[in-house]
C-alpha positions as CSV (number, residue, x, y, z in Angstrom):
1,X,0.0,0.0,0.0
2,X,1.5,3.3,-1.0
3,X,1.6,6.4,1.1
4,X,-1.3,8.1,-0.7
5,X,-3.6,5.1,-0.2
6,X,-2.7,5.1,3.5
7,X,-3.4,8.8,3.8
8,X,-6.8,8.3,2.2
9,X,-7.6,5.4,4.5
10,X,-6.6,7.5,7.5
11,X,-8.8,10.4,6.4
12,X,-11.7,8.0,5.9
13,X,-11.1,6.5,9.3
14,X,-11.1,9.9,11.0
15,X,-14.4,10.8,9.3
16,X,-16.3,7.5,9.5
17,X,-14.6,5.5,12.3
18,X,-14.3,2.4,10.1
19,X,-12.4,1.4,7.0
20,X,-11.9,-1.7,4.9
21,X,-8.4,-2.7,4.0
22,X,-8.2,-5.0,1.0
23,X,-5.4,-7.6,1.2
24,X,-4.3,-6.6,4.7
25,X,-3.0,-10.1,5.5
26,X,-0.9,-12.3,3.1
27,X,-2.0,-15.8,2.3
28,X,0.7,-17.6,4.3
29,X,-0.1,-15.7,7.5
30,X,-3.8,-16.1,6.9
31,X,-3.3,-19.9,6.7
32,X,-1.5,-19.9,10.1
33,X,-4.2,-17.8,11.6
34,X,-6.9,-20.1,10.3
35,X,-5.2,-23.1,11.8
36,X,-5.0,-21.2,15.1
37,X,-8.7,-20.3,15.0
38,X,-9.6,-24.0,14.5
39,X,-7.2,-25.0,17.3
40,X,-8.8,-22.3,19.5
41,X,-12.3,-23.7,18.7
42,X,-11.1,-27.2,19.6
43,X,-9.6,-26.0,22.9
44,X,-11.5,-23.0,24.1
45,X,-10.4,-21.0,27.2
46,X,-12.3,-20.4,30.4
47,X,-13.6,-17.1,28.9
48,X,-15.3,-18.9,25.9
49,X,-19.1,-18.5,25.5
50,X,-21.6,-20.2,23.3
51,X,-24.9,-18.6,22.5
52,X,-27.8,-20.5,20.9
53,X,-31.5,-20.6,21.0
54,X,-34.0,-23.4,20.3
55,X,-35.4,-21.8,17.2
56,X,-31.9,-21.0,15.6
57,X,-30.2,-23.7,13.6
58,X,-26.8,-22.1,14.2
59,X,-24.9,-20.8,17.1
60,X,-22.5,-18.0,18.0
61,X,-19.1,-18.9,19.7
62,X,-16.7,-16.4,21.2
63,X,-13.4,-16.5,23.1
64,X,-10.9,-14.0,24.3
65,X,-7.3,-13.4,25.2
66,X,-5.7,-16.4,23.6
67,X,-2.6,-14.9,22.1
68,X,-0.3,-16.5,24.7
69,X,-1.5,-19.9,23.6
70,X,-1.6,-19.4,19.8
71,X,1.4,-17.6,18.4
72,X,-0.3,-16.9,15.1
73,X,-2.6,-14.4,16.9
74,X,0.4,-12.4,18.1
75,X,2.0,-12.7,14.7
76,X,-1.2,-11.3,13.2
77,X,-1.1,-8.4,15.7
78,X,2.5,-7.6,14.8
79,X,1.8,-7.8,11.1
80,X,-1.2,-5.5,11.1
81,X,0.0,-3.0,13.8
82,X,1.4,-0.6,11.2
83,X,-2.0,-0.2,9.8
84,X,-3.5,0.4,13.3
85,X,-0.7,2.9,14.0
86,X,-1.4,4.9,10.9
87,X,-5.1,5.0,11.4
88,X,-4.8,6.0,15.1
89,X,-2.1,8.5,14.4
90,X,-0.3,7.0,17.4
91,X,3.4,6.7,18.0
92,X,3.0,3.4,19.9
93,X,0.8,0.4,19.3
94,X,0.1,-2.2,22.0
95,X,-1.9,-5.4,21.9
96,X,-5.0,-5.1,24.1
97,X,-6.5,-8.5,23.5
98,X,-7.7,-10.9,20.8
99,X,-11.4,-11.9,20.3
100,X,-12.6,-15.0,18.4
101,X,-16.1,-14.7,16.9
102,X,-17.7,-17.6,15.0
103,X,-21.1,-17.9,13.6
104,X,-22.1,-21.3,12.2
105,X,-23.7,-21.5,8.8
106,X,-27.4,-20.6,9.0
107,X,-27.1,-18.8,12.3
108,X,-30.0,-16.3,12.5
109,X,-28.9,-14.6,15.7
110,X,-27.8,-11.1,14.9
111,X,-25.1,-9.2,16.8
112,X,-26.9,-6.2,18.3
113,X,-25.8,-2.7,17.5
114,X,-23.3,-1.6,20.1
115,X,-20.1,0.3,20.9
116,X,-17.1,-1.6,22.3
117,X,-15.6,1.1,24.5
118,X,-18.2,1.0,27.4
119,X,-17.4,-2.7,28.0
120,X,-13.6,-2.1,28.3
121,X,-11.3,-1.3,31.2
122,X,-9.3,1.3,29.2
123,X,-10.0,5.0,28.4
124,X,-8.6,7.0,25.5
125,X,-9.2,7.8,21.9
126,X,-6.5,5.4,20.6
127,X,-8.5,2.2,20.8
128,X,-8.9,0.4,17.5
129,X,-10.1,-3.1,16.5
130,X,-9.2,-5.1,13.4
131,X,-11.9,-7.6,12.3
132,X,-10.4,-10.4,10.1
133,X,-12.6,-13.2,8.7
134,X,-10.8,-16.4,7.7
135,X,-13.8,-17.3,5.5
136,X,-15.2,-15.1,2.7
137,X,-18.0,-12.9,4.0
138,X,-20.8,-11.7,1.8
139,X,-22.3,-8.3,2.3
140,X,-25.4,-9.7,4.0
141,X,-23.3,-11.3,6.8
142,X,-20.6,-8.7,7.3
143,X,-20.0,-6.4,10.2
144,X,-21.7,-3.0,9.7
145,X,-21.1,0.4,11.1
146,X,-22.8,3.7,11.6
147,X,-20.4,6.2,10.2
148,X,-19.3,9.1,12.5
149,X,-20.5,7.5,15.8
150,X,-16.9,7.2,17.0
151,X,-17.0,10.9,17.7
152,X,-19.4,10.2,20.6
153,X,-21.2,10.1,22.8
154,X,-21.0,6.8,24.7
155,X,-24.2,4.8,24.3
156,X,-25.9,2.5,26.8
157,X,-24.2,-0.9,26.9
158,X,-26.6,-3.8,27.3
159,X,-26.4,-7.6,27.5
160,X,-26.7,-9.0,24.0
161,X,-29.3,-11.7,24.7
162,X,-31.6,-10.1,27.4
163,X,-30.8,-6.5,26.6
164,X,-30.3,-5.6,30.3
165,X,-28.4,-2.5,31.4
166,X,-25.9,-4.0,33.9
167,X,-23.1,-1.5,33.5
168,X,-24.8,1.9,33.9
169,X,-28.1,2.8,35.6
170,X,-31.1,3.1,33.3
171,X,-31.3,6.6,31.8
172,X,-27.7,7.5,32.6
173,X,-26.6,7.2,29.0
174,X,-28.4,7.7,25.7
175,X,-29.8,4.4,24.3
176,X,-28.4,2.8,21.1
177,X,-30.7,4.0,18.3
178,X,-32.9,1.4,16.6
179,X,-31.0,1.2,13.4
180,X,-32.9,-1.7,12.0
181,X,-36.2,0.1,12.3
182,X,-35.1,2.8,9.8
183,X,-31.8,1.9,8.2
184,X,-32.1,4.6,5.5
185,X,-31.9,7.2,8.3
186,X,-28.4,6.1,9.2
187,X,-25.1,6.2,7.3
188,X,-24.5,2.5,7.4
189,X,-21.2,1.1,6.1
190,X,-20.3,-2.5,5.4
191,X,-18.2,-4.5,3.0
192,X,-18.2,-7.9,1.5
193,X,-14.8,-9.4,2.4
194,X,-12.5,-11.8,0.6
195,X,-9.7,-13.8,2.2
196,X,-7.1,-11.4,3.5
197,X,-9.4,-8.4,3.7
198,X,-9.8,-6.8,7.1
199,X,-11.9,-4.1,8.7
200,X,-10.5,-1.6,11.2
201,X,-12.9,0.4,13.4
202,X,-12.8,2.7,16.5
203,X,-14.0,1.4,19.8
204,X,-16.8,3.9,19.9
205,X,-18.1,3.2,16.4
206,X,-21.6,1.8,16.6
207,X,-21.6,-1.6,14.9
208,X,-23.5,-4.8,14.6
209,X,-24.2,-7.7,12.2
210,X,-26.9,-10.0,10.9
211,X,-26.9,-13.8,11.0
212,X,-24.5,-15.9,8.9
213,X,-25.4,-17.5,5.6
214,X,-22.2,-19.6,5.5
215,X,-19.8,-20.3,8.3
216,X,-18.2,-17.1,9.5
217,X,-14.9,-17.5,11.5
218,X,-13.4,-14.2,12.6
219,X,-10.4,-13.2,14.7
220,X,-10.4,-9.6,16.0
221,X,-7.3,-7.9,17.3
222,X,-7.8,-4.9,19.7
223,X,-5.0,-2.3,19.6
224,X,-4.1,0.5,22.1
225,X,-2.2,3.7,21.3
226,X,-0.5,6.6,23.0
227,X,-3.3,8.2,25.0
228,X,-4.8,5.0,26.5
229,X,-4.9,4.4,30.2
230,X,-6.1,1.4,32.1
231,X,-8.8,2.2,34.6
232,X,-10.7,0.5,37.4
233,X,-14.3,0.1,36.4
234,X,-17.2,-0.5,38.9
235,X,-18.6,-3.1,36.5
236,X,-17.4,-6.4,35.1
237,X,-15.6,-5.7,31.8
238,X,-15.7,-7.7,28.7
239,X,-13.3,-9.4,28.5
240,X,-12.4,-9.5,32.2
241,X,-8.6,-9.0,32.1
242,X,-6.5,-9.7,35.2
243,X,-4.8,-6.7,37.0
244,X,-1.4,-8.2,36.2
245,X,-2.0,-8.8,32.5
246,X,0.7,-7.7,30.0
247,X,-0.1,-5.7,26.8
248,X,2.7,-6.4,24.3
249,X,4.3,-3.4,22.8
250,X,4.1,-4.1,19.0
251,X,5.4,-0.9,17.4
252,X,6.9,2.4,18.4
253,X,7.8,5.5,16.4
254,X,8.1,4.7,12.7
255,X,7.2,1.1,13.0
256,X,10.2,-0.2,14.9
257,X,9.5,-3.7,16.3
258,X,10.6,-4.2,19.9
259,X,12.1,-7.4,21.3
260,X,9.5,-9.5,23.2
261,X,11.7,-9.4,26.3
262,X,10.9,-5.7,26.7
263,X,7.2,-6.1,26.4
264,X,5.0,-5.2,29.4
């Protein structure tokens, strides 16, 4: 990707809070990541969750914070950190966590519209996610975004299945708008994704997705930049990260990789 293309992407990200990067991950790395995703599914962590309902032929599986067990996740974070760095406009890039998200073929369950930031235990503007499918994703099954919502405000976080407000008292934050009731009233963005394509989005960008026509395996990497601080929340964060967790330093300055021994 040349400098002009990267500048255009950064401008789009600053305006919309989400961009699609075609060919972000080379085929050899994507193969290693796919193998790690399947190994992760076969050996989930204690943070893994499975959501299904009696009337849904599919299911949704998620897991978190598995980069210490699957080196390909950390390799993926390192390989894509320069993109996150340019989009954030940050001198440094750290790995916050990884997030596995899988919908079986035929899953009807949508992912409700939400922001990620209210669920996290970090504050700051430099919080960006990369969403990488290891299966081709058609437009109807892709992650969608409401452009410009990364500029704020925070919207009420709720549990995905029961829609309960467990993090903030009812009425203390503006509720997420009902995008599905009038999609034409919102600047909705979304892209069909081929193998190697990835989407980057800000932690405050409102996003959601429909069910999955075919199997949709995704690994998401969450990045932190210069202005981010870890904070103590009065609620259980998602994911719940231990107080002594490490956040590997992936890049600093003009993309210089640091030795793992210096990561903290």
